[in-house]
SEVOTI-794828 format. One record per residue (C-alpha): x, y, z. Coordinates in steps of 0.02 Angstrom, whole numbers, padded with zeros to 5 digits, always signed. Layout:
BEGIN
XYZ
...
This chain:
BEGIN
-00268+00659-02810
-00269+00728-02988
-00115+00856-03035
-00136+00995-03141
-00025+01020-03305
-00044+01175-03386
-00014+01215-03564
+00080+01371-03635
+00068+01432-03803
+00137+01598-03867
+00066+01677-04035
+00144+01844-04119
+00032+01969-04172
-00016+01884-04308
-00094+01740-04239
+00047+01618-04276
+00110+01492-04134
+00298+01546-04089
+00300+01446-03931
+00242+01265-03895
+00258+01184-03714
+00266+00987-03702
+00113+01012-03586
+00019+01080-03729
+00084+00933-03831
+00006+00824-03707
-00160+00919-03690
-00180+00950-03868
-00099+00803-03948
+00004+00896-04077
+00203+00905-04071
+00289+01070-04079
+00354+01041-04252
+00165+01001-04315
+00105+01169-04211
+00243+01298-04233
+00216+01425-04364
+00028+01373-04370
-00120+01494-04356
-00181+01449-04188
-00370+01479-04241
-00356+01354-04393
-00266+01221-04294
-00351+01225-04128
-00538+01314-04160
-00679+01220-04244
-00745+01319-04384
-00910+01373-04304
-00822+01467-04167
-00681+01529-04284
-00751+01716-04301
-00772+01719-04112
-00592+01677-04068
-00536+01800-04195
-00647+01960-04125
-00579+01897-03962
-00385+01883-04002
-00395+02068-04086
-00484+02135-03931
-00339+02063-03807
-00195+02124-03931
-00286+02289-03937
-00335+02330-03776
-00218+02221-03667
-00367+02156-03563
-00350+01972-03528
-00469+01851-03553
-00525+01679-03472
-00656+01554-03467
-00694+01385-03532
-00666+01351-03725
-00706+01187-03830
-00526+01154-03909
-00515+01053-04044
-00368+00919-04036
-00266+00838-04160
-00376+00678-04173
-00517+00781-04195
-00613+00778-04023
-00666+00920-03933
-00584+00960-03773
-00667+01086-03640
-00501+01174-03591
-00485+01324-03475
-00400+01465-03527
-00304+01624-03479
-00261+01743-03623
-00157+01887-03590
-00042+02023-03702
+00134+01998-03685
+00240+02170-03742
+00436+02126-03781
+00581+02231-03772
+00559+02310-03967
+00385+02352-03927
+00310+02187-04017
+00148+02107-03952
+00127+01940-03926
-00015+01835-03856
+00005+01709-03717
-00128+01560-03691
-00122+01448-03530
-00227+01308-03529
-00274+01156-03439
-00408+01027-03441
-00582+01082-03377
-00613+00918-03304
-00460+00902-03207
-00484+01083-03154
-00651+01062-03075
-00589+00902-02984
-00451+00997-02912
-00548+01137-02860
-00678+01010-02784
-00527+00946-02663
-00467+01120-02623
-00624+01171-02576
-00672+01012-02481
-00504+01012-02394
-00508+01189-02362
-00700+01159-02277
-00637+01015-02185
-00485+01102-02101
-00585+01249-02058
-00740+01168-02000
-00671+01028-01899
-00688+01028-01723
-00523+00941-01725
-00379+01064-01697
-00250+01063-01848
-00094+01125-01871
+00039+01128-02010
+00219+01146-01952
+00369+01171-02071
+00534+01061-02042
+00593+01205-01905
+00415+01160-01817
+00352+01336-01852
+00171+01372-01880
+00130+01387-02067
-00053+01361-02038
-00189+01337-01899
-00368+01311-01916
-00505+01381-01813
-00547+01242-01720
-00342+01253-01633
-00358+01434-01620
-00511+01404-01481
-00407+01262-01403
-00254+01374-01402
-00349+01539-01341
-00223+01614-01475
-00262+01691-01653
-00193+01606-01795
-00113+01755-01843
-00019+01741-01670
+00045+01574-01713
+00116+01592-01884
+00307+01588-01908
+00312+01555-01713
+00385+01374-01650
+00277+01252-01560
+00356+01300-01379
+00338+01473-01393
+00143+01446-01412
+00145+01293-01306
+00254+01367-01154
+00180+01252-01007
+00312+01114-00961
+00178+00985-01013
+00193+00995-01174
+00376+00948-01193
+00320+00766-01243
+00216+00836-01390
+00360+00939-01445
+00482+00781-01438
+00335+00687-01525
+00334+00808-01668
+00510+00815-01692
+00511+00611-01690
+00391+00599-01828
+00487+00720-01932
+00632+00633-01917
+00555+00459-01946
+00419+00483-02045
+00314+00344-01929
+00152+00417-01888
+00101+00437-01710
-00112+00408-01686
-00189+00446-01534
-00059+00476-01414
-00115+00445-01216
-00182+00620-01178
-00076+00771-01136
-00157+00870-00993
-00134+01037-00967
-00198+01221-00978
-00209+01355-01096
-00246+01531-01117
-00414+01475-01191
-00464+01403-01010
-00329+01450-00888
-00428+01384-00735
-00466+01215-00791
-00361+01065-00860
-00395+00991-01018
-00357+00847-01087
-00302+00830-01283
-00274+00677-01389
-00130+00705-01513
-00086+00633-01686
+00046+00674-01789
+00111+00624-01964
+00236+00690-02099
+00204+00801-02242
+00316+00753-02405
+00276+00807-02591
+00257+00692-02740
+00449+00673-02750
+00472+00625-02571
+00522+00782-02510
+00497+00829-02324
+00371+00982-02315
+00348+00961-02117
+00217+00880-01997
+00040+00911-01976
-00024+00893-01771
-00222+00844-01760
-00257+00889-01566
-00437+00828-01508
-00523+00895-01349
-00549+00727-01248
-00573+00811-01066
-00743+00722-01037
-00671+00558-01088
-00513+00580-00990
-00603+00627-00822
-00731+00480-00858
-00578+00355-00865
-00501+00465-00714
-00660+00443-00624
-00674+00239-00662
-00509+00227-00612
-00534+00315-00451
-00681+00206-00425
-00577+00056-00441
-00422+00116-00341
-00569+00164-00200
-00638-00017-00215
-00483-00084-00205
-00432+00009-00051
-00591-00041+00034
-00568-00223-00008
-00363-00191+00056
-00428-00132+00222
-00545-00254+00235
-00394-00386+00241
-00261-00286+00311
-00335-00193+00453
-00382-00298+00610
-00268-00444+00591
-00231-00456+00781
-00311-00404+00940
-00177-00269+00975
-00240-00097+00984
-00077-00010+00914
-00065-00133+00771
-00228-00105+00706
-00189+00084+00702
-00022+00068+00624
-00137-00054+00491
-00256+00078+00462
-00119+00201+00442
-00017+00095+00320
-00175+00057+00208
-00211+00234+00185
-00034+00293+00139
+00016+00328+00006
-00129+00274-00089
-00261+00399-00020
-00167+00521+00082
-00005+00601+00105
-00003+00601+00288
-00114+00513+00421
-00119+00490+00597
-00230+00392+00716
-00272+00448+00905
-00378+00355+01025
-00466+00486+01162
-00347+00439+01317
-00516+00406+01425
-00552+00255+01290
-00389+00172+01343
-00400+00237+01526
-00553+00234+01589
-00494+00333+01745
-00454+00475+01653
-00595+00595+01594
-00646+00615+01411
-00616+00797+01402
-00555+00950+01527
-00613+01124+01520
-00683+01092+01346
-00524+01020+01290
-00505+00850+01213
-00359+00742+01267
-00284+00610+01136
-00162+00474+01137
-00084+00466+00971
-00063+00283+00907
+00002+00274+00733
+00067+00423+00620
+00130+00383+00442
+00186+00496+00302
+00203+00449+00105
+00386+00560+00112
+00492+00643+00219
+00390+00813+00267
+00365+00941+00390
+00186+00891+00409
+00252+00741+00507
+00332+00846+00634
+00161+00920+00672
+00091+00775+00715
+00086+00697+00885
+00215+00553+00901
+00147+00385+00948
+00107+00362+01129
+00121+00541+01169
-00034+00616+01258
-00088+00792+01187
-00233+00921+01234
-00331+01002+01089
-00434+01152+01116
-00611+01156+01098
-00604+01242+00939
-00502+01129+00845
-00573+01013+00720
-00514+00845+00805
-00602+00892+00960
-00765+00941+00856
-00761+00769+00759
-00765+00675+00918
-00869+00770+01015
-01016+00780+00854
-00970+00607+00798
-00955+00672+00613
-00831+00688+00492
-00759+00838+00436
-00716+00892+00262
-00596+01035+00215
-00576+01022+00041
-00454+01181+00006
-00373+01223+00185
-00303+01401+00208
-00226+01487+00349
-00367+01495+00477
-00398+01309+00433
-00224+01247+00451
-00242+01338+00632
-00407+01238+00680
-00327+01080+00615
-00164+01081+00704
-00119+01060+00893
-00051+01228+00909
+00027+01375+00829
+00206+01296+00797
+00114+01148+00720
+00014+01252+00616
+00150+01332+00538
+00236+01162+00495
+00076+01121+00407
+00079+01261+00298
+00266+01247+00279
+00216+01092+00224
+00103+01127+00077
-00064+01047+00171
-00198+01105+00069
-00332+00976+00097
-00395+00883+00259
-00508+00752+00331
-00561+00708+00523
-00655+00549+00529
-00705+00484+00686
-00657+00318+00748
-00844+00259+00804
-00894+00097+00863
-01049+00020+00944
-01112+00197+00970
-00958+00259+01060
-00828+00374+00985
-00668+00319+01018
-00553+00428+00918
-00510+00506+00758
-00427+00475+00601
-00328+00634+00526
-00290+00625+00340
-00204+00780+00248
-00127+00792+00060
+00022+00914+00042
+00103+00845-00132
-00053+00760-00198
-00123+00905-00283
-00310+00829-00291
-00406+00902-00145
-00522+00770-00038
-00698+00761-00089
-00847+00672-00030
-00822+00504-00118
-00640+00506-00014
-00759+00559+00142
-00853+00413+00104
-00701+00310+00092
-00605+00368+00229
-00774+00329+00353
-00768+00147+00294
-00599+00114+00315
-00613+00211+00486
-00776+00113+00542
-00692-00045+00509
-00546+00012+00614
-00645+00061+00758
-00730-00110+00783
-00565-00206+00772
-00487-00060+00905
-00665-00088+00992
-00632-00278+01011
-00450-00257+01043
-00501-00136+01187
-00619-00263+01252
-00506-00400+01236
-00363-00294+01331
-00489-00277+01470
-00530-00448+01496
-00342-00497+01476
-00291-00375+01594
-00416-00440+01710
-00355-00617+01689
-00189-00572+01703
-00209-00472+01860
-00303-00630+01935
-00160-00742+01879
-00015-00636+01948
-00128-00620+02115
-00131-00812+02133
+00051-00832+02081
+00151-00844+02243
+00303-00747+02309
+00422-00890+02351
+00490-00868+02520
+00652-00770+02538
+00737-00905+02620
+00717-01083+02605
+00812-01232+02693
+00950-01290+02577
+00858-01224+02407
+00901-01061+02314
+00756-01024+02196
+00709-00905+02058
+00548-00886+01950
+00459-00804+01818
+00294-00795+01754
+00270-00720+01571
+00093-00676+01483
+00066-00711+01303
+00075-00553+01199
-00069-00436+01216
-00159-00505+01056
-00187-00675+01153
-00277-00719+01302
-00202-00775+01468
-00183-00953+01489
-00163-01056+01644
+00014-01079+01680
+00067-01080+01859
+00216-01121+01971
+00229-01128+02176
+00359-01154+02305
+00284-01225+02471
+00380-01242+02616
+00342-01400+02700
+00372-01482+02882
+00528-01543+02923
+00641-01414+02818
+00563-01484+02654
+00506-01385+02516
+00367-01416+02378
+00418-01361+02210
+00266-01352+02090
+00224-01320+01912
+00072-01325+01792
-00028-01284+01676
-00228-01285+01658
-00265-01315+01476
-00368-01169+01402
-00356-00974+01417
-00456-00816+01489
-00520-00798+01662
-00600-00957+01672
-00434-01037+01658
-00349-00914+01778
-00483-00964+01899
-00471-01142+01870
-00273-01135+01897
-00330-01034+02070
-00418-01175+02128
-00285-01310+02091
-00145-01200+02162
-00243-01185+02329
-00295-01389+02321
-00097-01419+02288
-00042-01302+02435
-00198-01402+02542
-00135-01575+02500
+00058-01516+02522
+00017-01464+02698
-00045-01637+02737
+00106-01715+02712
+00055-01807+02571
+00183-01886+02438
+00198-01839+02265
+00088-01957+02201
-00046-01936+02331
-00062-01760+02292
-00076-01784+02107
-00214-01902+02136
-00305-01795+02238
-00274-01645+02110
-00346-01765+01977
-00506-01799+02059
-00524-01615+02081
-00492-01583+01904
-00610-01706+01842
-00743-01580+01907
-00676-01431+01820
-00741-01481+01658
-00705-01454+01510
-00532-01421+01589
-00383-01539+01605
-00232-01487+01662
-00042-01544+01680
+00072-01541+01834
+00256-01559+01907
+00244-01595+02089
+00425-01630+02173
+00461-01624+02355
+00652-01586+02411
+00720-01649+02581
+00877-01543+02624
+00927-01657+02747
+00972-01791+02618
+00968-01698+02463
+00829-01815+02405
+00696-01738+02273
+00536-01853+02252
+00455-01800+02085
+00282-01847+02002
+00212-01818+01843
+00056-01788+01776
+00072-01758+01585
+00191-01620+01585
+00348-01575+01507
+00522-01658+01588
+00621-01559+01708
+00789-01524+01668
+00933-01581+01806
+01083-01461+01783
+01218-01546+01888
+01361-01445+01961
+01508-01481+01838
+01402-01580+01714
+01294-01551+01559
+01115-01504+01577
+00994-01672+01549
+00812-01690+01539
+00763-01811+01661
+00658-01952+01585
+00527-01976+01717
+00349-02082+01698
+00254-01954+01591
+00086-01996+01680
-00078-01930+01611
-00145-01755+01642
-00248-01719+01772
-00443-01729+01747
-00430-01881+01650
-00447-01999+01812
-00422-02176+01852
-00231-02179+01799
-00105-02213+01932
+00048-02093+01969
+00230-02136+01989
+00357-02051+02093
+00542-02052+02044
+00681-02000+02177
+00843-01915+02129
+00975-01845+02242
+01026-01657+02219
+01202-01623+02282
+01234-01436+02327
+01244-01329+02152
+01150-01448+02079
+00999-01359+01990
+00832-01416+01955
+00737-01336+01795
+00542-01345+01809
+00455-01252+01663
+00280-01251+01555
+00247-01280+01360
+00264-01088+01321
+00443-01088+01356
+00475-01217+01218
+00359-01257+01103
+00330-01159+00931
+00246-01168+00770
+00418-01147+00686
+00526-01280+00749
+00512-01448+00811
+00485-01484+01001
+00657-01589+01002
+00753-01445+00932
+00676-01324+01039
+00725-01434+01198
+00906-01461+01140
+00908-01261+01117
+00865-01248+01315
+00976-01389+01372
+01126-01274+01261
+01050-01124+01364
+01070-01198+01542
+01254-01240+01500
+01333-01096+01589
+01404-01111+01748
+01436-00966+01856
+01275-00887+01809
+01155-00832+01934
+00977-00905+01928
+00899-00745+01902
+01011-00701+01767
+00972-00888+01693
+00775-00854+01700
+00799-00703+01607
+00934-00786+01479
+00788-00904+01445
+00655-00803+01422
+00738-00680+01312
+00825-00814+01186
+00668-00946+01198
+00519-00816+01189
+00468-00726+01032
+00333-00585+01008
+00216-00699+00903
+00220-00838+01063
+00037-00874+01096
+00064-00960+01269
+00115-00893+01446
+00253-00962+01537
+00292-01015+01691
+00466-01041+01754
+00548-01114+01911
+00734-01132+01951
+00794-01216+02116
+00966-01245+02146
+01036-01343+02285
+01140-01274+02424
+01216-01336+02585
+01115-01354+02727
+01140-01361+02926
+01010-01394+03022
+00978-01293+03188
+00989-01469+03282
+01122-01586+03286
+01188-01604+03093
+01138-01771+03035
+01252-01835+02881
+01123-01850+02733
+01099-02032+02670
+01124-02025+02484
+00964-02087+02420
+00963-02194+02272
+00853-02144+02128
+00706-02251+02110
+00538-02258+02021
+00393-02289+02151
+00244-02364+02118
+00067-02287+02197
+00058-02347+02374
-00063-02485+02415
-00241-02441+02454
-00269-02359+02630
-00081-02319+02646
+00008-02156+02687
+00055-02129+02507
+00229-02131+02557
+00247-02315+02607
+00312-02403+02465
+00248-02579+02417
+00400-02700+02382
+00564-02663+02324
+00609-02518+02195
+00595-02562+02015
+00733-02482+01952
+00822-02314+01914
+00752-02172+01820
+00842-02155+01647
+00917-01981+01624
+00959-01911+01463
């Protein structure tokens, strides 16, 4: 940019030069010594203009009227320079007249005029809002665009501070930016959008991109700062919409991965709530029709719908949480409530802006509506949980702290999440129904052990797998036999569900039948092996023991089952190292019987693999834990069962458990007491073909190893 140099020349009444400024020397080429005392016309005017200049000089001196215009001045080097002149008459304190001539280079003046005009038009016609502040951040100038943005005339800006005009808290950051640029001189370009409202459009939010730079003069003195504000509302809204779309897609993706990880209804409901809070809603509730969970109850009563709350979650502590039903609670909603209407019609309901009457229809009762109002709930959605054409319940979503109202896009997202959750809940419900049937069958097939057994005290437990998994084929049995003997049986049909439970029932019935024939353990397992071979694809493990209280002998045979634990009175528990045998159903393999002696107080612990097998620990470590837990003298059998299940079972365990503990006790027969003959533990091979099953071929071949 060019800078304007103004030459000052003072003439006396005769036209002689009496004052000559340095700018005059620069403009015209003459030094002060060369110019002072000279007639200005002779020094600076070409001869052809001489008469006109004399005449004009006389007019100015006579009338006092100033003259201005462009005049060709003769410079010292003989060249002619167009000069923009302003001539005026001056009067001194003695009444004398002088003529003051101010001149500047015409081309430089024209350039400056063009710059000023361009700058003025650029600022006044620019769609960008421009404000100039002094060093106290007071408005010095604003352009028409900024007037329109603020909705305040330019005259009301001038002299006032920035925060006196932009009073909303959203503009604190802009004021801080103005001060920072004023202090550092580092420009701020296209600052992230500031969102707020101004008097120009107080009903809607706008977004502005702000740029700030410091103003300095040619000597570097700070004059203030300039602010440029560009309305980027459309761009901002498009970016926000794109962000919202990405967030919605991420929410659906997240829901697909996190909802329905188990076949447990309550867990699925909690997963749905956790996915939607806080990203999507401030408070979420998941409620199922009570009739869905209990088919013996009606869906509605007198037009009211009965719901059982499964999950409720809030993004922060709020009274809206108290208005929702607690998980497990059953509540009846009147016919005019939105929840009732949602499940009856099977259609989602959107309340963009919830008011008093809306809150009454959202809430269960008047007290809950009051809590919602106090919590600031302003938007609500109720979305049916529909699977395979059946409405199971509804998903309720509210916003309170989040200022955005729900819209149609939000409703579509909620419907997608609800649909996925509903299918998972329905799958879990179906699974639960089948599982309950299997468990009912399983428990109906398990025995109630006789209350009084000769020479034995018995305790037992059956624990099904958690709700997410199907019932297995674990079983135990306690069978009174002739001659005061008792059969102790534990088995496990490999597989799950009703079929496995039914297979277990067949094996248990067969076991009882063969035991009643007074067959030895090996013969019983042989017959069960033949039966299991016809239960394809099932195989089973089984441990069969027969205890005779007369001599304390317990004869045990194993078909691929985990070893029992012997807890001798006064000694540490040990695993019995029995011949393992092969599972029932494999066929063609001989079984062996091991005989051991149980003294009064000794315990025999039989169990299925669900008690000790886990995916997280080696089986040896779990068996060591079992032995440690059994090393507790003085504990009752019932307490021992409970302790084992409490310490060895975990909620995520997938298998069921059968547990049977027998403790030998002193036995006195009704007839004359016969002193028991101590039985030497022995391993007995299978009997000869055609034998009774209890006839031993040859001598004992060794003692069982007990570890």
